[in-house]
Backbone as CSV, one residue per row, in Angstrom:
resi,resn,N_x,N_y,N_z,CA_x,CA_y,CA_z,C_x,C_y,C_z
1,MET,85.169,168.704,59.800,84.928,168.576,58.483,84.813,170.045,57.704
2,VAL,85.972,170.065,56.748,86.272,171.564,56.505,85.120,171.409,54.883
3,ARG,83.914,172.637,54.528,83.420,172.177,53.386,84.238,173.171,52.458
4,ARG,84.765,172.654,51.616,85.214,173.666,50.315,84.545,174.317,49.408
5,ALA,84.436,175.080,49.408,83.774,175.860,48.439,83.228,175.347,46.561
6,THR,82.763,175.441,46.218,82.651,174.558,45.078,83.156,175.853,44.143
7,THR,83.954,175.527,42.589,84.913,175.678,42.150,84.289,175.819,40.382
8,ARG,84.592,176.796,39.679,83.512,177.053,38.894,85.153,177.531,37.185
9,ARG,84.383,177.685,36.347,85.508,177.915,35.483,85.471,179.322,34.740
10,ARG,85.835,180.164,34.657,85.961,181.160,33.720,85.943,181.583,32.377
11,GLN,85.433,182.350,31.744,85.411,182.585,30.518,87.010,182.760,30.467
12,ASP,88.438,182.676,30.640,89.392,182.328,29.919,90.158,180.832,30.977
13,GLY,88.399,180.090,31.085,89.689,178.706,31.392,90.305,178.704,32.801
14,ARG,90.592,179.254,33.216,90.981,179.585,34.777,90.054,178.771,35.356
15,THR,90.246,178.406,36.422,89.229,177.782,37.996,89.635,178.774,38.728
16,ALA,88.283,179.369,39.671,88.220,180.058,40.524,87.305,180.222,41.171
17,ARG,87.349,180.274,42.732,85.410,180.106,43.736,85.057,180.801,43.245
18,ALA,83.701,181.117,44.085,82.585,181.831,43.195,83.280,183.226,44.345
19,GLY,82.773,183.876,43.200,83.738,185.575,43.965,84.826,185.683,44.491
20,GLU,86.126,184.393,44.246,87.336,185.106,44.290,88.164,184.916,43.714
21,ARG,89.048,185.450,43.605,90.496,184.751,42.937,91.677,183.405,42.853
22,PRO,91.650,182.886,41.942,92.063,181.404,42.261,93.826,181.894,43.055
23,ARG,93.271,180.717,43.926,94.558,180.426,44.095,96.242,180.862,43.863
24,ARG,96.996,181.357,44.730,98.686,181.368,43.979,99.102,180.666,45.493
25,TYR,99.998,179.470,44.870,100.818,178.558,45.820,101.958,179.524,45.553
26,TRP,102.492,179.620,46.706,104.162,180.606,46.829,105.184,179.016,46.065
27,SER,104.781,178.027,46.569,105.826,177.151,46.230,105.782,176.518,44.921
28,ARG,104.680,176.562,44.390,104.992,176.056,43.230,105.530,177.488,42.122
29,ASP,105.466,178.603,42.503,106.494,179.665,41.968,107.640,179.637,42.319
30,VAL,107.879,179.214,43.692,109.579,178.825,43.824,110.103,178.091,42.402
31,THR,109.156,176.933,42.845,110.203,175.814,41.683,109.981,176.177,40.450
32,ARG,108.950,177.155,40.017,108.469,177.446,38.398,109.998,178.593,38.524
33,HIS,110.284,180.087,39.403,111.175,180.270,39.057,111.838,180.997,40.225
34,SER,112.609,179.745,40.376,113.397,180.224,41.582,114.679,180.985,40.968
35,ASN,115.006,181.632,41.723,116.284,182.324,42.080,117.537,181.931,42.277
36,ALA,117.957,180.549,42.696,118.966,179.568,42.479,119.081,178.954,41.164
37,LEU,118.247,178.429,40.626,118.267,177.261,39.660,117.077,177.424,38.775
38,ASP,117.293,176.839,37.348,116.184,177.151,36.405,115.920,175.730,36.294
39,LEU,115.269,175.053,36.731,114.493,173.659,36.553,113.563,173.097,35.167
40,GLU,114.282,171.937,34.718,113.483,171.553,33.230,112.459,170.588,34.340
41,SER,111.234,170.897,33.028,110.240,170.551,33.552,109.282,169.104,34.061
42,ARG,108.617,169.055,35.078,108.556,168.035,35.457,109.982,166.876,36.025
43,VAL,110.633,168.061,36.329,111.941,167.046,36.625,111.449,166.479,37.698
44,PHE,110.742,166.637,39.141,110.763,165.753,40.128,109.643,164.710,40.258
45,LYS,109.343,164.410,38.588,108.337,163.314,38.420,109.556,162.562,37.519
46,LEU,110.319,162.418,37.386,111.499,161.422,36.357,111.997,160.784,37.542
47,PRO,112.466,159.465,36.966,113.123,157.986,37.683,114.496,158.998,38.892
48,PRO,114.699,158.275,40.215,115.432,158.603,40.940,117.071,159.392,40.317
49,ARG,117.839,158.452,39.078,118.984,158.892,38.628,118.713,160.372,37.589
50,GLU,117.468,160.152,36.971,117.532,161.670,35.935,117.071,162.257,36.888
51,MET,116.534,162.064,37.790,116.251,163.784,38.614,117.897,163.905,39.010
52,ALA,118.340,163.029,39.359,119.396,163.648,39.944,120.661,164.493,38.900
53,ARG,120.096,163.656,37.988,121.168,164.720,36.877,120.299,165.407,36.256
54,SER,119.799,165.559,36.143,118.927,166.675,35.608,119.120,168.049,36.479
55,LEU,119.250,167.638,37.973,119.004,169.099,38.951,120.705,168.821,38.930
56,LYS,121.622,168.050,39.111,123.122,168.767,38.779,123.382,169.802,37.048
57,ARG,123.108,168.911,36.340,122.709,170.368,35.080,122.639,171.774,35.555
58,SER,121.340,171.567,36.137,120.803,173.037,36.354,121.320,173.695,37.093
59,SER,121.994,172.659,37.967,123.096,173.317,39.165,124.017,173.963,39.286
60,ASP,124.524,173.059,37.755,125.991,173.404,37.437,125.819,174.419,36.695
61,ARG,124.412,174.946,35.359,124.859,176.129,34.713,124.327,177.517,35.234
62,SER,123.421,177.211,36.487,122.909,178.338,37.275,124.172,179.633,37.593
63,THR,124.296,180.590,36.928,124.971,181.701,37.137,124.508,182.691,38.725
64,ARG,123.161,181.916,38.874,122.415,182.807,40.429,122.531,181.877,41.385
65,ARG,123.087,181.202,41.458,123.175,180.759,43.048,123.705,181.120,43.866
66,LYS,123.491,181.101,45.332,124.154,181.582,46.433,124.822,180.857,47.193
67,SER,125.119,179.172,46.689,125.736,178.830,47.290,126.553,177.643,46.277
68,SER,127.313,176.196,46.959,127.715,175.739,46.093,126.722,174.848,44.944
69,PRO,127.076,174.147,43.732,126.148,173.345,43.525,125.350,172.472,43.963
70,PHE,126.430,171.577,44.539,126.120,170.285,45.482,124.001,170.738,46.236
71,ARG,124.755,172.077,47.039,124.016,172.527,48.039,122.728,173.143,47.483
72,SER,122.744,173.754,46.629,121.388,174.204,46.010,120.925,172.858,45.037
73,ALA,121.529,172.319,44.907,120.964,171.070,43.968,119.960,170.379,45.143
74,MET,120.785,170.187,46.424,120.046,169.219,47.582,118.906,169.999,47.845
75,SER,119.267,171.097,48.290,117.988,172.524,48.788,117.183,172.382,47.812
76,MET,116.812,172.172,46.524,115.458,171.853,45.529,115.301,170.765,46.404
77,LEU,115.844,169.732,46.581,115.207,168.633,46.090,114.138,168.531,48.181
78,THR,114.804,168.962,48.637,114.561,169.136,50.154,113.273,169.902,50.344
79,PHE,113.712,170.967,49.570,112.351,172.167,49.509,111.141,171.487,49.183
80,PHE,111.254,170.683,47.206,109.973,169.579,47.196,109.807,168.844,47.782
81,GLU,109.734,167.774,48.778,109.545,167.184,49.854,108.789,167.851,50.668
82,ASN,109.319,168.927,51.243,109.074,169.544,52.479,107.660,169.926,52.122
83,ARG,107.528,170.447,50.879,106.240,171.096,50.535,105.254,170.276,49.856
84,ALA,105.840,169.034,49.419,104.750,168.167,49.450,104.137,167.572,50.150
85,GLY,104.390,166.738,51.603,104.195,166.670,52.597,103.614,165.632,52.426
86,ARG,102.771,165.613,52.854,101.486,164.110,53.004,101.024,164.022,51.640
87,ASN,100.865,164.670,50.746,100.455,164.582,49.554,101.830,163.869,48.825
88,LEU,102.551,163.631,49.514,103.787,162.599,48.658,103.753,161.479,48.356
89,SER,103.465,160.673,48.177,103.032,159.136,48.016,104.762,158.512,48.515
90,PRO,104.226,157.402,48.986,105.885,156.526,49.440,106.322,156.238,48.478
91,ALA,106.145,155.952,47.811,106.426,155.860,46.315,107.583,156.683,45.698
92,ARG,107.418,157.895,45.618,107.764,159.604,45.394,108.565,159.730,46.637
93,LYS,108.315,159.762,47.416,109.557,159.705,48.398,110.301,158.870,48.433
94,GLN,110.064,158.325,48.431,111.811,156.500,48.186,112.098,157.542,47.235
95,ALA,111.506,157.631,45.715,112.638,158.106,44.319,112.969,158.839,45.357
96,ILE,112.538,160.147,45.666,113.260,161.812,46.542,114.741,160.983,46.911
97,HIS,114.161,160.152,48.248,115.609,159.669,48.923,116.240,159.373,48.150
98,LYS,116.107,158.283,46.924,117.175,157.509,46.168,118.057,158.908,45.524
99,ALA,117.245,159.645,44.774,117.909,160.773,44.066,118.657,161.198,45.109
100,LYS,118.150,162.182,46.012,119.541,162.168,46.909,120.822,161.532,47.198
101,GLU,120.482,160.291,47.520,121.394,159.501,47.357,122.357,159.472,46.550
102,GLU,122.016,158.996,44.752,122.621,159.825,43.709,123.038,160.946,43.384
103,LEU,122.588,162.153,43.945,123.308,163.550,43.715,124.249,163.411,44.201
104,ARG,124.348,162.976,45.879,125.326,162.731,46.682,126.902,161.945,45.671
105,LYS,126.077,160.905,45.248,127.295,160.201,44.326,127.899,161.356,43.681
106,LEU,126.489,161.759,42.498,127.472,162.491,41.370,128.322,163.600,41.333
107,TYR,127.957,164.016,42.969,129.303,165.366,43.528,130.440,164.389,44.473
108,GLY,130.550,163.206,44.235,131.289,162.921,45.410,131.826,163.379,46.793
109,ARG,130.630,162.863,46.892,130.221,162.740,48.324,130.059,161.564,49.260
110,ARG,130.219,161.790,50.653,129.878,160.492,50.936,128.403,160.253,51.063
111,PRO,127.618,159.217,51.255,127.026,158.591,51.892,126.385,159.279,53.049
112,GLN,124.981,159.826,52.785,124.496,160.476,54.486,124.854,159.122,55.682
113,GLY,125.428,159.568,56.542,125.551,158.050,57.593,126.604,157.143,57.432
114,ALA,127.329,158.005,56.547,128.411,156.993,56.450,130.095,157.583,57.653
Protein backbone atom coordinates (compact mmCIF):
# COMPACT_ATOMS: atom_id res chain seq x y z
CA MET A 1 0.00 0.00 0.00
CA VAL A 2 1.33 3.39 -0.97
CA ARG A 3 1.29 6.10 1.65
CA ARG A 4 0.34 9.51 0.41
CA ALA A 5 2.07 12.61 1.62
CA THR A 6 -0.12 14.87 3.64
CA THR A 7 -1.32 18.00 1.96
CA ARG A 8 -1.44 21.46 3.40
CA ARG A 9 -2.94 24.76 2.37
CA ARG A 10 -0.70 27.56 1.22
CA GLN A 11 -1.32 31.17 2.01
CA ASP A 12 -2.69 31.69 -1.48
CA GLY A 13 -5.27 28.93 -0.87
CA ARG A 14 -3.77 26.29 -3.14
CA THR A 15 -3.06 22.83 -1.81
CA ALA A 16 0.48 21.50 -2.01
CA ARG A 17 2.36 18.52 -0.68
CA ALA A 18 4.84 19.25 2.03
CA GLY A 19 7.85 20.78 0.29
CA GLU A 20 6.55 20.29 -3.26
CA ARG A 21 4.75 22.20 -5.94
CA PRO A 22 1.11 21.27 -6.57
CA ARG A 23 0.67 18.48 -9.12
CA ARG A 24 -0.29 19.50 -12.61
CA TYR A 25 -2.35 17.15 -14.69
CA TRP A 26 -1.75 17.38 -18.42
CA SER A 27 -5.16 15.87 -19.12
CA ARG A 28 -6.88 18.71 -17.25
CA ASP A 29 -4.87 21.19 -19.29
CA VAL A 30 -5.89 19.49 -22.54
CA THR A 31 -9.56 19.55 -21.55
CA ARG A 32 -9.42 23.22 -20.59
CA HIS A 33 -7.12 24.54 -23.30
CA SER A 34 -7.54 22.15 -26.19
CA ASN A 35 -6.16 23.28 -29.51
CA ALA A 36 -9.07 21.61 -31.25
CA LEU A 37 -12.11 22.77 -29.30
CA ASP A 38 -13.15 25.45 -26.84
CA LEU A 39 -15.36 23.40 -24.55
CA GLU A 40 -18.17 24.77 -22.47
CA SER A 41 -17.59 24.45 -18.74
CA ARG A 42 -18.56 21.16 -17.09
CA VAL A 43 -19.59 19.68 -20.45
CA PHE A 44 -18.81 16.11 -19.32
CA LYS A 45 -21.19 16.44 -16.35
CA LEU A 46 -24.20 17.10 -18.61
CA PRO A 47 -26.81 14.50 -19.62
CA PRO A 48 -25.79 12.56 -22.77
CA ARG A 49 -27.96 14.49 -25.26
CA GLU A 50 -26.83 17.88 -23.94
CA MET A 51 -23.21 16.69 -23.83
CA ALA A 52 -23.35 15.69 -27.50
CA ARG A 53 -25.07 18.93 -28.53
CA SER A 54 -22.48 21.00 -26.64
CA LEU A 55 -19.58 19.12 -28.25
CA LYS A 56 -21.17 19.55 -31.68
CA ARG A 57 -21.55 23.30 -31.12
CA SER A 58 -17.95 23.62 -29.96
CA SER A 59 -16.64 21.53 -32.81
CA ASP A 60 -18.64 23.33 -35.49
CA ARG A 61 -17.48 26.74 -34.21
CA SER A 62 -13.82 25.82 -33.89
CA THR A 63 -11.40 27.29 -36.41
CA ARG A 64 -8.35 25.50 -34.98
CA ARG A 65 -9.33 21.87 -35.39
CA LYS A 66 -7.27 19.71 -37.71
CA SER A 67 -9.90 17.18 -38.75
CA SER A 68 -13.65 17.08 -39.36
CA PRO A 69 -16.01 18.46 -36.71
CA PHE A 70 -17.38 14.97 -36.04
CA ARG A 71 -13.93 13.49 -35.46
CA SER A 72 -12.88 16.34 -33.19
CA ALA A 73 -15.98 16.00 -31.02
CA MET A 74 -15.76 12.21 -30.88
CA SER A 75 -12.04 12.39 -30.06
CA MET A 76 -12.72 14.68 -27.11
CA LEU A 77 -15.32 12.25 -25.74
CA THR A 78 -12.96 9.31 -26.14
CA PHE A 79 -10.10 11.28 -24.59
CA PHE A 80 -12.20 12.10 -21.54
CA GLU A 81 -13.34 8.49 -21.16
CA ASN A 82 -9.82 7.10 -21.46
CA ARG A 83 -8.24 9.62 -19.09
CA ALA A 84 -10.90 9.14 -16.42
CA GLY A 85 -10.21 5.41 -16.43
CA ARG A 86 -11.24 3.59 -13.28
CA ASN A 87 -12.41 6.82 -11.67
CA LEU A 88 -15.34 6.99 -14.09
CA SER A 89 -18.46 5.53 -12.50
CA PRO A 90 -20.49 2.99 -14.50
CA ALA A 91 -23.30 5.54 -14.81
CA ARG A 92 -20.97 8.21 -16.28
CA LYS A 93 -19.36 5.63 -18.57
CA GLN A 94 -22.82 4.73 -19.87
CA ALA A 95 -23.62 8.43 -20.30
CA ILE A 96 -20.43 8.86 -22.38
CA HIS A 97 -21.44 5.95 -24.63
CA LYS A 98 -24.94 7.38 -25.05
CA ALA A 99 -23.42 10.76 -25.88
CA LYS A 100 -21.32 9.07 -28.58
CA GLU A 101 -24.47 7.53 -30.06
CA GLU A 102 -26.22 10.90 -29.93
CA LEU A 103 -23.23 12.58 -31.59
CA ARG A 104 -23.39 10.06 -34.43
CA LYS A 105 -27.09 10.87 -34.89
CA LEU A 106 -26.43 14.62 -34.86
CA TYR A 107 -23.83 14.25 -37.61
CA GLY A 108 -25.92 11.79 -39.63
CA ARG A 109 -23.53 8.89 -39.13
CA ARG A 110 -24.55 5.26 -38.89
CA PRO A 111 -24.71 3.75 -35.40
CA GLN A 112 -21.59 1.85 -34.41
CA GLY A 113 -21.79 -1.82 -35.36
CA ALA A 114 -24.44 -1.26 -38.03
